[in-house]
Each structure stands twice: as structure tokens, then as C-alpha cells.
Backbone of each chain as ProteinMPNN parsed JSONL, in Angstrom:
{"seq_chain_A": "XXXXXXXXXXXXXXXXXXXXXXXXXXXXXXXXXXXXXXXXXXXXXXXXXXXXXXXXXXXXXXXXXXXXXXXXXXXXXXXX", "coords_chain_A": {"N_chain_A": [[95.447, 86.591, 68.736], [97.963, 88.443, 67.094], [101.492, 88.35, 67.787], [102.807, 90.805, 67.572], [100.721, 92.628, 67.845], [99.912, 92.096, 70.444], [102.186, 92.938, 71.797], [102.121, 95.666, 71.144], [99.832, 96.579, 72.449], [100.466, 95.851, 75.074], [102.755, 97.33, 75.53], [101.709, 99.915, 75.596], [100.139, 99.72, 77.916], [102.116, 99.318, 79.883], [103.535, 101.754, 79.646], [101.558, 103.557, 80.406], [100.738, 102.702, 83.027], [103.164, 102.72, 84.42], [103.928, 105.258, 83.988], [105.859, 106.177, 82.098], [107.043, 107.133, 79.182], [109.07, 106.228, 77.627], [109.371, 103.545, 77.578], [110.121, 100.488, 76.015], [109.2, 97.449, 75.27], [110.671, 94.163, 75.194], [111.18, 90.635, 74.473], [112.978, 89.899, 76.426], [112.775, 91.732, 78.474], [112.721, 92.637, 81.912], [111.747, 93.348, 85.355], [114.037, 94.475, 86.326], [114.974, 96.078, 84.357], [113.472, 98.359, 84.198], [113.03, 101.205, 85.969], [110.735, 102.122, 87.279], [109.242, 99.894, 87.724], [108.219, 98.442, 90.305], [107.391, 96.544, 93.314], [104.7, 97.095, 94.0], [103.765, 98.425, 91.719], [104.014, 96.337, 89.98], [101.883, 94.699, 90.708], [99.824, 96.441, 90.004], [100.26, 96.431, 87.236], [99.699, 93.735, 86.511], [96.972, 93.555, 87.212], [95.879, 95.524, 85.522], [96.569, 94.521, 82.999], [95.073, 92.143, 82.995], [92.484, 93.257, 83.002], [92.459, 94.858, 80.656], [93.018, 93.044, 78.595], [91.032, 91.27, 79.023], [91.287, 88.847, 80.442], [92.017, 86.246, 82.889], [94.451, 85.525, 85.295], [96.121, 82.896, 87.132], [97.502, 82.737, 90.461], [99.781, 81.159, 90.427], [100.511, 81.151, 87.723], [101.225, 83.84, 87.373], [103.32, 84.068, 89.201], [105.235, 82.429, 88.074], [106.201, 83.677, 85.842], [108.984, 84.849, 84.007], [109.943, 86.849, 82.419], [109.017, 89.521, 80.104], [108.518, 88.332, 77.653], [107.538, 85.792, 78.326], [105.175, 86.538, 79.5], [103.824, 87.552, 77.294], [103.563, 85.229, 75.764], [101.891, 83.756, 77.467], [99.632, 85.386, 77.433], [98.904, 85.132, 74.743], [98.192, 82.437, 74.698], [95.931, 82.579, 76.327], [94.142, 84.283, 75.007], [94.037, 83.314, 72.5]], "CA_chain_A": [[96.037, 87.901, 68.47], [99.367, 88.355, 66.677], [102.461, 88.753, 68.809], [103.084, 92.25, 67.445], [99.564, 93.35, 68.392], [99.984, 91.946, 71.898], [103.253, 93.831, 72.259], [101.69, 97.06, 70.99], [98.884, 96.87, 73.536], [101.184, 95.7, 76.347], [103.663, 98.477, 75.659], [100.871, 101.042, 76.009], [99.758, 99.508, 79.317], [103.305, 99.576, 80.708], [103.823, 103.196, 79.628], [100.514, 104.246, 81.163], [100.768, 102.336, 84.45], [104.447, 103.117, 85.024], [104.12, 106.685, 83.687], [107.173, 106.309, 81.452], [106.785, 107.054, 77.742], [110.252, 105.713, 76.904], [109.419, 102.079, 77.682], [109.999, 99.683, 74.8], [109.296, 96.075, 75.758], [111.157, 93.063, 74.355], [111.007, 89.334, 75.138], [113.905, 89.761, 77.562], [112.572, 92.781, 79.486], [112.285, 92.26, 83.264], [111.607, 94.495, 86.263], [115.356, 95.089, 86.542], [115.278, 97.004, 83.254], [112.602, 99.543, 84.254], [113.135, 101.702, 87.351], [109.41, 102.323, 87.897], [108.583, 98.577, 87.883], [108.474, 97.942, 91.661], [106.493, 95.458, 93.719], [103.288, 97.511, 93.931], [103.396, 98.681, 90.319], [103.877, 95.013, 89.363], [100.486, 94.297, 90.945], [99.013, 97.318, 89.125], [100.417, 95.956, 85.858], [98.968, 92.472, 86.329], [95.539, 93.856, 87.262], [95.506, 96.271, 84.311], [96.676, 93.597, 81.859], [93.884, 91.284, 83.054], [91.292, 94.028, 82.627], [92.548, 95.339, 79.276], [92.966, 91.908, 77.663], [89.849, 90.46, 79.332], [91.707, 87.499, 80.846], [92.338, 86.073, 84.307], [95.613, 84.687, 85.58], [96.198, 82.32, 88.471], [98.698, 83.198, 91.187], [100.925, 80.364, 89.972], [100.921, 81.662, 86.405], [101.911, 85.135, 87.548], [104.582, 83.872, 89.928], [106.208, 81.69, 87.254], [106.681, 84.503, 84.724], [110.375, 85.277, 84.204], [110.196, 88.068, 81.643], [107.867, 89.977, 79.33], [108.257, 87.342, 76.602], [106.679, 84.737, 78.872], [103.845, 87.153, 79.675], [103.202, 87.626, 75.962], [103.176, 83.839, 75.425], [100.733, 83.401, 78.293], [98.491, 86.141, 76.91], [98.49, 84.529, 73.459], [97.482, 81.202, 75.025], [94.636, 82.895, 76.931], [93.204, 84.947, 74.093], [93.969, 82.547, 71.265]], "C_chain_A": [[97.517, 87.741, 68.126], [100.284, 88.917, 67.76], [102.714, 90.265, 68.78], [101.958, 93.086, 68.05], [99.56, 93.282, 69.925], [101.021, 92.903, 72.46], [102.831, 95.304, 72.21], [100.778, 97.472, 72.15], [99.592, 96.848, 74.895], [102.11, 96.889, 76.594], [102.895, 99.717, 76.143], [100.469, 100.941, 77.475], [100.937, 99.821, 80.235], [103.605, 101.071, 80.782], [102.827, 103.957, 80.49], [100.633, 103.966, 82.66], [102.05, 102.835, 85.124], [104.799, 104.578, 84.743], [105.515, 106.944, 83.112], [106.991, 106.053, 79.949], [107.963, 106.482, 76.955], [110.314, 104.185, 76.898], [109.244, 101.429, 76.314], [110.265, 98.227, 75.191], [109.886, 95.13, 74.719], [110.903, 91.755, 75.116], [111.827, 89.243, 76.421], [113.668, 90.778, 78.674], [112.095, 92.184, 80.813], [112.183, 93.528, 84.114], [112.945, 95.195, 86.486], [115.675, 96.149, 85.483], [114.503, 98.313, 83.339], [112.508, 100.008, 85.708], [111.776, 101.77, 88.048], [108.686, 101.002, 88.193], [108.943, 97.997, 89.254], [107.381, 96.946, 92.058], [105.013, 95.857, 93.637], [102.875, 97.791, 92.485], [103.298, 97.36, 89.542], [102.435, 94.509, 89.517], [99.551, 95.129, 90.074], [99.065, 96.832, 87.678], [99.584, 94.7, 85.602], [97.46, 92.726, 86.271], [95.087, 94.557, 85.977], [95.564, 95.374, 83.08], [95.456, 92.666, 81.827], [92.653, 92.033, 82.54], [91.312, 94.412, 81.145], [92.458, 94.212, 78.247], [91.752, 91.011, 77.921], [90.182, 89.034, 79.692], [91.892, 87.468, 82.357], [93.536, 85.165, 84.438], [95.433, 84.02, 86.937], [97.451, 82.877, 89.15], [99.943, 82.478, 90.688], [101.436, 80.858, 88.618], [101.714, 82.955, 86.536], [103.28, 84.931, 88.188], [105.661, 83.195, 89.078], [106.773, 82.522, 86.099], [108.082, 85.024, 85.004], [110.705, 86.555, 83.446], [108.945, 88.416, 80.825], [107.505, 88.973, 78.225], [107.333, 86.231, 77.088], [105.265, 85.271, 79.137], [103.097, 87.195, 78.34], [102.735, 86.229, 75.528], [101.909, 83.438, 76.173], [99.479, 84.119, 77.782], [97.983, 85.533, 75.608], [97.74, 83.224, 73.685], [96.06, 81.509, 75.51], [93.634, 83.446, 75.908], [93.111, 84.271, 72.731], [94.474, 83.291, 70.041]], "O_chain_A": [[98.236, 86.993, 68.788], [99.92, 89.81, 68.525], [102.819, 90.913, 69.822], [102.202, 94.114, 68.683], [99.252, 94.259, 70.607], [100.785, 93.587, 73.456], [103.142, 96.082, 73.112], [100.925, 98.542, 72.74], [99.355, 97.702, 75.748], [102.229, 97.384, 77.715], [103.378, 100.466, 76.991], [100.457, 101.94, 78.194], [100.778, 100.509, 81.244], [103.896, 101.595, 81.858], [103.195, 104.883, 81.212], [100.629, 104.894, 83.469], [102.019, 103.314, 86.258], [105.83, 105.076, 85.195], [106.247, 107.815, 83.583], [106.81, 104.916, 79.512], [107.858, 106.274, 75.746], [111.206, 103.601, 76.284], [108.337, 101.775, 75.557], [111.409, 97.831, 75.414], [109.638, 95.271, 73.522], [110.462, 91.774, 76.265], [111.422, 88.589, 77.382], [114.306, 90.691, 79.724], [111.194, 91.346, 80.844], [112.491, 94.628, 83.655], [112.976, 96.385, 86.802], [116.535, 97.006, 85.688], [114.828, 99.273, 82.64], [111.978, 99.301, 86.566], [111.669, 101.512, 89.247], [107.639, 100.999, 88.841], [109.849, 97.17, 89.366], [106.553, 96.558, 91.234], [104.172, 95.046, 93.248], [101.77, 97.438, 92.071], [102.573, 97.281, 88.55], [101.849, 93.968, 88.579], [98.609, 94.604, 89.481], [98.051, 96.821, 86.98], [98.861, 94.611, 84.609], [96.76, 92.193, 85.41], [94.044, 94.224, 85.414], [94.698, 95.46, 82.21], [94.877, 92.428, 80.767], [91.881, 91.503, 81.741], [90.295, 94.301, 80.461], [91.897, 94.391, 77.166], [91.472, 90.101, 77.14], [89.467, 88.107, 79.31], [91.921, 88.505, 83.019], [93.623, 84.142, 83.758], [94.689, 84.51, 87.788], [98.341, 83.418, 88.493], [101.01, 83.075, 90.54], [102.643, 80.966, 88.401], [102.745, 83.135, 85.888], [104.269, 85.538, 87.777], [106.853, 83.365, 89.33], [107.729, 82.101, 85.448], [108.355, 85.566, 86.074], [111.648, 87.263, 83.8], [107.948, 87.694, 80.855], [106.331, 88.789, 77.905], [106.452, 85.783, 76.355], [104.284, 84.538, 79.01], [101.901, 86.911, 78.271], [101.638, 86.076, 74.99], [100.983, 82.862, 75.6], [98.402, 83.528, 77.709], [96.775, 85.432, 75.394], [96.78, 82.92, 72.977], [95.109, 80.809, 75.163], [92.447, 83.12, 75.939], [92.245, 84.591, 71.916], [94.466, 82.743, 68.939]]}, "seq_chain_B": "XXXXXXXXXXXXXXXXXXXXXXXXXXXXXXXXXXXXXXXXXXXXXXXXXXXXXXXXXXXXXXXXXXXXXXXXXXXXXXXXXXXXXXXXXXXXXXXXXXXXXXXXXXXXXXXXXXXXXXXXXXXXXXXXXXXXXXXXXXX", "coords_chain_B": {"N_chain_B": [[88.412, 96.108, 117.921], [90.502, 93.648, 116.51], [90.087, 92.393, 113.312], [90.454, 89.265, 111.541], [90.361, 88.485, 108.819], [90.954, 86.284, 106.125], [92.178, 86.243, 102.72], [90.512, 84.601, 101.132], [88.181, 84.692, 102.544], [87.037, 87.077, 102.108], [84.546, 88.859, 100.411], [83.233, 90.427, 97.461], [81.341, 93.318, 98.05], [81.231, 93.092, 100.777], [81.246, 94.997, 103.805], [82.18, 97.556, 106.187], [82.031, 99.763, 109.023], [82.856, 102.562, 111.148], [82.662, 104.917, 113.905], [84.105, 108.086, 114.661], [85.298, 110.767, 116.659], [86.605, 113.911, 115.852], [89.151, 115.362, 117.52], [90.541, 118.219, 119.313], [92.997, 117.581, 120.387], [93.876, 115.49, 118.711], [94.179, 116.869, 116.317], [96.192, 118.654, 117.056], [98.266, 116.855, 117.646], [98.661, 115.771, 115.126], [99.643, 117.978, 113.79], [102.103, 118.235, 115.042], [103.342, 115.803, 114.365], [103.381, 115.875, 111.549], [104.47, 118.339, 110.99], [103.188, 120.34, 109.694], [102.197, 123.487, 109.717], [100.506, 125.204, 108.467], [98.53, 128.151, 108.116], [95.821, 127.748, 107.549], [95.122, 125.61, 109.047], [95.806, 126.343, 111.594], [95.242, 128.961, 112.323], [92.566, 130.691, 113.206], [91.429, 133.146, 112.345], [92.592, 133.508, 109.838], [91.582, 131.224, 108.537], [88.782, 131.659, 108.634], [88.589, 134.052, 107.247], [89.022, 133.165, 104.765], [86.782, 131.873, 104.03], [86.072, 129.616, 105.472], [84.506, 127.952, 108.276], [85.925, 127.621, 110.561], [89.205, 126.735, 111.907], [90.625, 124.461, 109.665], [90.543, 120.956, 109.723], [93.274, 118.787, 109.145], [93.42, 117.272, 105.972], [94.847, 114.953, 105.593], [94.792, 113.855, 108.095], [92.162, 113.046, 108.309], [92.199, 111.138, 106.263], [93.831, 109.31, 107.466], [92.224, 107.694, 108.979], [91.397, 105.753, 107.276], [93.47, 104.012, 107.345], [93.073, 102.719, 109.774], [90.622, 101.538, 109.127], [91.246, 99.554, 107.178], [93.429, 98.243, 108.311], [92.56, 97.305, 110.738], [89.964, 96.323, 110.473], [88.936, 95.561, 107.814], [90.749, 94.115, 105.515], [91.842, 93.611, 108.055], [94.037, 92.004, 110.298], [95.777, 90.705, 108.385], [96.288, 92.572, 106.478], [97.964, 94.466, 103.95], [98.731, 97.569, 103.103], [98.519, 99.056, 99.946], [97.873, 101.144, 98.144], [96.303, 104.339, 98.036], [93.883, 106.295, 96.596], [92.657, 109.408, 96.837], [90.041, 111.836, 97.467], [89.122, 115.039, 98.591], [86.158, 116.29, 99.73], [84.636, 117.978, 101.337], [85.133, 120.352, 104.031], [86.585, 119.456, 107.244], [86.01, 119.877, 110.709], [87.215, 120.499, 114.08], [85.587, 118.581, 116.518], [83.747, 117.475, 114.868], [81.779, 114.601, 114.138], [82.698, 111.784, 112.722], [81.85, 109.31, 110.283], [83.358, 106.475, 109.197], [83.609, 104.48, 106.433], [83.774, 101.441, 104.502], [83.618, 99.53, 101.507], [83.995, 96.48, 99.857], [84.915, 96.461, 96.546], [86.176, 95.173, 94.473], [87.994, 92.149, 93.695], [91.136, 90.755, 93.099], [92.29, 87.869, 92.222], [94.713, 86.793, 91.238], [96.769, 88.305, 92.219], [96.131, 88.659, 94.778], [94.799, 90.999, 95.617], [92.664, 93.386, 97.125], [90.142, 95.708, 96.448], [88.867, 98.541, 97.925], [86.14, 100.664, 98.346], [86.222, 103.602, 99.92], [84.642, 105.811, 102.25], [84.221, 108.848, 103.992], [82.027, 110.42, 106.147], [80.364, 113.269, 107.619], [78.629, 114.333, 110.688], [76.354, 115.434, 109.68], [75.788, 113.997, 107.523], [77.176, 114.661, 105.283], [79.473, 113.988, 102.703], [82.852, 113.919, 103.298], [85.23, 112.981, 102.435], [86.5, 110.753, 100.039], [87.682, 107.586, 98.826], [89.702, 105.339, 96.882], [90.856, 102.357, 97.777], [93.545, 100.208, 97.741], [94.477, 97.081, 98.823], [96.668, 94.465, 99.887], [96.559, 90.96, 100.798], [98.095, 89.197, 103.274], [97.675, 86.583, 104.009]], "CA_chain_B": [[88.85, 94.712, 117.875], [91.195, 93.321, 115.269], [89.546, 91.3, 112.499], [91.507, 88.419, 110.962], [89.886, 87.903, 107.567], [91.891, 85.842, 105.088], [91.743, 86.682, 101.387], [89.398, 83.776, 100.646], [86.973, 84.993, 103.316], [86.549, 88.405, 101.705], [83.696, 88.852, 99.217], [82.796, 91.726, 96.937], [80.117, 93.749, 98.718], [81.436, 93.154, 102.241], [81.49, 96.369, 104.228], [82.262, 97.817, 107.619], [82.141, 101.189, 109.328], [83.018, 102.941, 112.554], [82.544, 106.351, 114.152], [85.222, 108.691, 115.381], [85.199, 112.22, 116.813], [87.873, 114.609, 115.62], [89.412, 116.188, 118.706], [91.607, 119.226, 119.239], [94.259, 116.88, 120.676], [94.299, 114.759, 117.509], [94.646, 117.873, 115.351], [97.472, 119.158, 117.555], [99.276, 115.798, 117.475], [98.97, 115.633, 113.697], [100.517, 119.113, 113.444], [103.448, 117.927, 115.544], [103.901, 114.681, 113.598], [103.605, 116.232, 110.139], [105.192, 119.605, 110.856], [102.387, 121.235, 108.854], [101.597, 124.558, 110.513], [99.815, 126.117, 107.553], [97.509, 128.888, 108.883], [94.472, 127.218, 107.336], [94.885, 124.628, 110.108], [96.281, 126.813, 112.904], [94.88, 130.365, 112.556], [91.121, 130.792, 112.958], [91.146, 134.347, 111.562], [92.989, 133.235, 108.449], [90.645, 130.239, 107.973], [87.448, 132.259, 108.431], [88.666, 135.089, 106.208], [89.062, 132.469, 103.477], [85.498, 131.244, 103.748], [85.803, 128.424, 106.28], [83.866, 128.354, 109.53], [86.9, 127.487, 111.661], [90.43, 126.099, 111.423], [90.281, 123.228, 108.956], [91.308, 119.762, 110.121], [94.122, 118.262, 108.068], [92.846, 116.208, 105.148], [95.594, 113.705, 105.786], [94.332, 113.267, 109.36], [90.927, 112.336, 107.946], [92.587, 109.949, 105.485], [94.497, 108.325, 108.336], [91.237, 106.747, 109.495], [91.343, 104.612, 106.349], [94.473, 103.058, 107.823], [92.367, 101.909, 110.782], [89.578, 100.766, 108.443], [91.779, 98.348, 106.524], [94.397, 97.553, 109.169], [91.895, 96.711, 111.901], [88.641, 95.724, 110.23], [88.653, 94.968, 106.498], [90.626, 92.767, 106.067], [92.345, 93.471, 109.422], [95.404, 91.575, 110.626], [96.64, 90.308, 107.265], [96.289, 93.663, 105.496], [99.133, 95.256, 103.616], [98.208, 98.702, 102.327], [99.304, 99.27, 98.73], [97.608, 102.382, 97.419], [95.069, 105.073, 98.312], [93.612, 107.46, 95.746], [91.633, 110.053, 97.664], [89.53, 113.163, 97.114], [88.499, 115.729, 99.727], [84.965, 116.909, 99.154], [84.116, 119.002, 102.252], [86.061, 120.545, 105.151], [86.319, 118.825, 108.536], [86.37, 120.765, 111.819], [87.302, 119.864, 115.398], [84.256, 118.325, 117.077], [82.928, 116.699, 113.926], [81.637, 113.153, 114.37], [82.848, 111.188, 111.391], [81.601, 107.89, 110.037], [84.312, 105.973, 108.215], [83.065, 103.215, 105.935], [84.439, 100.85, 103.344], [82.933, 98.408, 100.868], [84.845, 95.8, 98.892], [84.338, 96.613, 95.201], [86.845, 94.255, 93.533], [89.031, 91.227, 94.164], [92.022, 90.289, 92.018], [92.839, 86.648, 92.807], [96.076, 86.481, 90.794], [97.738, 89.072, 93.018], [95.531, 88.763, 96.114], [94.501, 92.405, 95.916], [91.271, 93.772, 97.378], [89.906, 97.138, 96.275], [87.802, 98.98, 98.838], [85.653, 102.032, 98.174], [86.129, 104.202, 101.251], [83.929, 107.085, 102.359], [84.098, 109.451, 105.319], [80.929, 111.391, 106.189], [80.253, 113.936, 108.923], [77.39, 114.109, 111.443], [75.217, 115.915, 108.873], [75.654, 113.117, 106.374], [77.937, 115.172, 104.136], [80.691, 113.256, 102.401], [84.01, 114.82, 103.425], [86.397, 112.371, 101.81], [86.265, 109.426, 99.456], [88.963, 107.009, 98.429], [89.823, 103.995, 96.313], [91.931, 101.806, 98.598], [94.005, 98.892, 97.303], [95.241, 96.388, 99.854], [96.981, 93.065, 99.689], [96.28, 90.096, 101.933], [99.274, 88.364, 103.503], [97.212, 85.185, 104.104]], "C_chain_B": [[89.431, 94.384, 116.504], [90.508, 92.153, 114.547], [90.695, 90.521, 111.853], [91.009, 87.721, 109.687], [91.058, 87.483, 106.682], [91.309, 86.22, 103.734], [90.499, 85.924, 100.93], [88.087, 84.078, 101.378], [86.354, 86.342, 102.953], [85.726, 88.258, 100.429], [83.42, 90.279, 98.764], [81.458, 92.084, 97.583], [80.222, 93.791, 100.23], [81.738, 94.588, 102.643], [81.647, 96.453, 105.736], [82.341, 99.322, 107.828], [82.366, 101.395, 110.811], [82.909, 104.457, 112.665], [83.759, 106.849, 114.922], [84.991, 110.198, 115.474], [86.574, 112.832, 116.586], [88.093, 115.582, 116.775], [90.519, 117.213, 118.45], [92.963, 118.558, 119.466], [94.788, 116.159, 119.441], [94.855, 115.726, 116.475], [96.031, 118.4, 115.745], [98.583, 118.117, 117.349], [99.657, 115.637, 116.01], [99.882, 116.766, 113.241], [101.951, 118.821, 113.865], [104.109, 116.833, 114.709], [104.281, 115.126, 112.185], [104.467, 117.471, 109.966], [104.453, 120.615, 109.99], [101.69, 122.269, 109.745], [100.959, 125.621, 109.62], [98.679, 126.818, 108.304], [96.073, 128.425, 108.647], [94.094, 126.256, 108.464], [95.16, 125.185, 111.512], [95.842, 128.238, 113.261], [93.409, 130.572, 112.173], [90.779, 132.002, 112.094], [91.454, 134.128, 110.081], [91.982, 132.287, 107.792], [89.288, 130.875, 107.676], [87.473, 133.331, 107.345], [88.763, 134.476, 104.813], [87.825, 131.604, 103.251], [85.188, 129.987, 104.533], [85.238, 128.855, 107.634], [84.806, 128.279, 110.721], [88.207, 126.983, 111.052], [90.06, 124.744, 110.809], [91.171, 122.079, 109.451], [92.076, 119.226, 108.903], [93.419, 117.146, 107.292], [93.547, 114.88, 105.377], [95.276, 113.05, 107.135], [93.047, 112.473, 109.102], [91.262, 111.041, 107.204], [93.189, 108.864, 106.386], [93.499, 107.319, 108.921], [91.031, 105.564, 108.546], [92.383, 103.561, 106.73], [93.85, 102.123, 108.861], [91.331, 101.001, 110.119], [90.139, 99.452, 107.894], [92.692, 97.545, 107.445], [93.763, 96.847, 110.351], [90.66, 95.895, 111.533], [88.502, 94.973, 108.91], [89.876, 95.093, 105.587], [91.133, 92.611, 107.501], [93.772, 92.987, 109.463], [96.301, 91.349, 109.417], [96.718, 91.369, 106.16], [97.699, 94.18, 105.222], [98.67, 96.338, 102.631], [99.121, 98.979, 101.133], [99.109, 100.65, 98.121], [96.3, 103.006, 97.899], [94.977, 106.239, 97.34], [92.427, 108.177, 96.383], [91.256, 111.441, 97.159], [88.852, 113.755, 98.341], [87.332, 116.561, 99.205], [84.318, 117.974, 100.04], [85.104, 119.166, 103.415], [85.61, 119.795, 106.404], [86.793, 119.787, 109.623], [86.451, 119.963, 113.11], [85.888, 119.741, 115.975], [83.357, 117.548, 116.133], [82.926, 115.218, 114.314], [81.643, 112.479, 113.012], [82.445, 109.719, 111.382], [82.518, 107.459, 108.898], [83.798, 104.618, 107.737], [83.826, 102.735, 104.711], [83.663, 99.664, 102.825], [83.866, 97.791, 99.826], [84.198, 95.869, 97.51], [84.965, 95.653, 94.187], [87.774, 93.32, 94.286], [89.841, 90.784, 92.951], [92.799, 89.088, 92.543], [94.308, 86.422, 92.46], [97.137, 87.195, 91.619], [97.229, 89.314, 94.446], [95.324, 90.216, 96.533], [93.005, 92.591, 96.118], [91.176, 95.27, 97.162], [88.687, 97.52, 97.11], [87.427, 100.426, 98.504], [85.423, 102.604, 99.567], [85.416, 105.545, 101.209], [83.995, 107.556, 103.812], [83.011, 110.517, 105.237], [80.891, 112.043, 107.564], [78.877, 113.696, 109.538], [76.153, 114.62, 110.71], [75.008, 115.056, 107.629], [76.374, 113.606, 105.131], [79.206, 114.362, 103.947], [81.872, 114.223, 102.467], [85.236, 114.272, 102.708], [85.983, 111.033, 101.209], [87.593, 108.892, 98.937], [88.785, 105.653, 97.778], [91.062, 103.391, 96.98], [92.285, 100.409, 98.088], [94.863, 98.279, 98.399], [95.535, 94.954, 99.415], [96.604, 92.293, 100.93], [97.47, 89.172, 102.111], [98.906, 86.89, 103.632], [95.814, 85.067, 103.52]], "O_chain_B": [[88.902, 94.801, 115.473], [90.367, 91.064, 115.105], [91.78, 91.065, 111.646], [91.213, 86.521, 109.506], [92.024, 88.226, 106.512], [90.113, 86.483, 103.607], [89.553, 86.517, 100.411], [87.008, 83.754, 100.883], [85.278, 86.694, 103.438], [86.159, 87.608, 99.478], [83.378, 91.21, 99.569], [80.553, 91.253, 97.653], [79.414, 94.437, 100.898], [82.407, 95.315, 101.909], [81.286, 95.529, 106.464], [82.68, 100.065, 106.907], [82.098, 100.511, 111.625], [83.042, 105.185, 111.681], [84.353, 106.127, 115.722], [84.55, 110.831, 114.514], [87.582, 112.32, 117.075], [87.31, 116.511, 116.976], [91.309, 117.092, 117.515], [93.954, 118.913, 118.827], [95.983, 116.202, 119.149], [95.87, 115.451, 115.835], [96.914, 118.57, 114.905], [99.693, 118.453, 116.935], [100.819, 115.4, 115.684], [100.777, 116.564, 112.42], [102.896, 119.121, 113.135], [105.293, 116.923, 114.383], [105.358, 114.8, 111.688], [105.117, 117.647, 108.935], [105.024, 121.632, 109.596], [100.719, 121.957, 110.435], [100.888, 126.794, 109.987], [97.941, 126.17, 109.047], [95.199, 128.691, 109.472], [92.92, 126.099, 108.798], [94.788, 124.564, 112.508], [96.053, 128.677, 114.392], [93.055, 130.621, 110.995], [89.932, 131.906, 111.206], [90.682, 134.509, 109.201], [91.571, 132.499, 106.651], [88.713, 130.662, 106.609], [86.5, 133.501, 106.611], [88.607, 135.169, 103.808], [87.818, 130.72, 102.394], [84.162, 129.35, 104.301], [85.463, 129.98, 108.081], [84.503, 128.823, 111.783], [88.311, 126.822, 109.837], [89.275, 123.985, 111.379], [92.387, 122.224, 109.576], [91.568, 119.224, 107.782], [92.893, 116.201, 107.88], [92.921, 113.82, 105.357], [95.464, 111.846, 107.305], [92.874, 111.368, 109.617], [90.687, 109.988, 107.478], [93.074, 107.67, 106.11], [93.885, 106.218, 109.314], [90.552, 104.506, 108.956], [92.202, 102.371, 106.471], [94.063, 100.911, 108.836], [91.179, 99.84, 110.5], [89.577, 98.38, 108.119], [92.73, 96.317, 107.373], [94.336, 95.911, 110.908], [90.342, 94.903, 112.19], [87.994, 93.851, 108.895], [90.018, 96.124, 104.93], [90.883, 91.575, 108.118], [94.627, 93.5, 108.742], [97.462, 91.757, 109.423], [97.162, 91.086, 105.047], [98.516, 94.314, 106.133], [98.278, 96.055, 101.499], [100.335, 99.118, 101.284], [100.063, 101.26, 97.637], [95.316, 102.306, 98.139], [95.882, 107.071, 97.268], [91.328, 107.627, 96.462], [92.05, 112.124, 96.512], [88.107, 113.073, 99.043], [87.504, 117.425, 98.345], [83.534, 118.787, 99.552], [85.829, 118.229, 103.748], [84.423, 119.535, 106.6], [87.834, 120.43, 109.487], [85.848, 118.897, 113.235], [85.1, 120.685, 115.922], [82.323, 117.023, 116.545], [83.936, 114.668, 114.754], [80.688, 112.602, 112.245], [82.672, 108.987, 112.346], [82.464, 107.997, 107.792], [83.579, 103.713, 108.543], [84.437, 103.52, 103.986], [83.114, 98.881, 103.6], [84.454, 98.503, 99.011], [83.077, 95.4, 97.318], [84.357, 95.353, 93.159], [88.274, 93.646, 95.362], [89.28, 90.475, 91.9], [93.821, 89.238, 93.213], [95.069, 85.917, 93.286], [98.276, 86.735, 91.705], [97.823, 90.073, 95.212], [95.637, 90.605, 97.658], [92.188, 92.032, 95.386], [92.027, 96.023, 97.636], [87.625, 96.906, 97.011], [88.292, 101.294, 98.396], [84.544, 102.15, 100.301], [85.566, 106.315, 100.261], [83.843, 106.763, 104.741], [83.054, 111.401, 104.381], [81.326, 111.454, 108.553], [78.06, 112.956, 108.988], [75.029, 114.277, 111.076], [74.157, 115.354, 106.791], [76.21, 113.041, 104.05], [79.926, 114.082, 104.905], [81.886, 115.235, 101.766], [86.171, 115.014, 102.41], [85.211, 110.282, 101.804], [88.512, 109.658, 98.645], [87.845, 104.917, 98.079], [92.18, 103.861, 96.769], [91.423, 99.533, 98.013], [95.844, 98.873, 98.847], [94.765, 94.329, 98.685], [96.359, 92.875, 101.987], [97.82, 88.436, 101.189], [99.749, 86.027, 103.387], [95.242, 83.976, 103.503]]}, "name": "protein", "num_of_chains": 2, "seq": "XXXXXXXXXXXXXXXXXXXXXXXXXXXXXXXXXXXXXXXXXXXXXXXXXXXXXXXXXXXXXXXXXXXXXXXXXXXXXXXXXXXXXXXXXXXXXXXXXXXXXXXXXXXXXXXXXXXXXXXXXXXXXXXXXXXXXXXXXXXXXXXXXXXXXXXXXXXXXXXXXXXXXXXXXXXXXXXXXXXXXXXXXXXXXXXXXXXXXXXXXXXXXXXXXXXXXXXXXXX"}
């Protein structure tokens, strides 16, 4: 899947899960940039991303992610 | 008794249940803790004139039994409650004998989350409350 398509889908997931229609993700986006992105909503995001993209992450993969760009890279690796 | 299930010991389909009677004392204590003195819960005339058979027990008191379900039994000690989405389907009255049950419907290994489908039924087998409960496992 092209990076732009991943971002389009991911942006929709973030807006839906965090209930914030103004979210616009970039490679550098982190939880510090979005007020609604707290520890529990982070878990909601990971679970929803797994379900929507049809992939599974390991705990280590999730824990090593530093920003949205790394999540997008990981998703591209998983879905090809 | 406190269960001590670790995340790896929990399987989809595992379930548990317990019974509890709703007492006048519990209802009174909940009123004091919450400060909710709405007449639906405190005035029998008001409750019956609105179609209920008696003062209605607080829905949040019924939901509180889900705290016991996950904090004591499934998974028990290592539980950290994250989210409850609940629906109230029938009224509860003082004296009702409730059965509180939960069944594991999902596990999310990457974030160590367990999703439990919770149900509370009364002594007539009527479902009074259902919930989707998300809990983490500390170990």
C-alpha cells in the first residue's frame, strides 16, 4: 500500500478513535501533539489499527515506535 | 477469593460469574457516595407514578459489580480497568438477586488488553445490564 493511502486510512482512524476531526498526521506526529492521545486511547488506537489494517503487532514493535512515521513504516512492512 | 491470572493464562471463552443481592443499605450508601438523590431512586411515589414498581436502584451501582468481576476474578489481581461501555436494559430493585457474569471475547497481545462481555441478570433471568469491558493485565 502506498504511503499516502496508509496515511489517509490512519488519519481517519485517529480522528474517529480520538474524536477530533482536526487531526492531520505527519511523520513527526507524537502523542505530545494531540491532547486526546493519552495512555488508554493509545491502546484503543493500536487495537483499531490492527483490526482495520488486518495486521498484528508484537509488544516490542509497539513499544519501540517513536512517532507516526515509524508506525506508517511498520504498517507498510506488514501489509507489503 | 482473589484470582491471580496472568495475561498468558487468559483464553478467549474463559468465563466466571457470581451472585449478589441488592440491599437497601447498598442503595443508601451509593446515594451518600455519589450524592445522587434523584427522586427516581429515593421517592417511591415518584418512581411508581412513572411506571416503575418501586424506587429504582442506581444503574451505576449495578455497574459497580463489574469492578468486582474484573478486579477479583477475571483476571483478578493484575487487572487494570481501562474502559466500560454499558447499556441498562431493565430496572433493578432492592431485594433483587443479581447474577454478574463475564466472558473473555478478545485478547490483544500487542497491548495486553482483554475484552470481556459482561452481563448482569436478575432472579427472573432478565438481563438488566450489559457491558463491553476492556482491561489491561499488569503481569
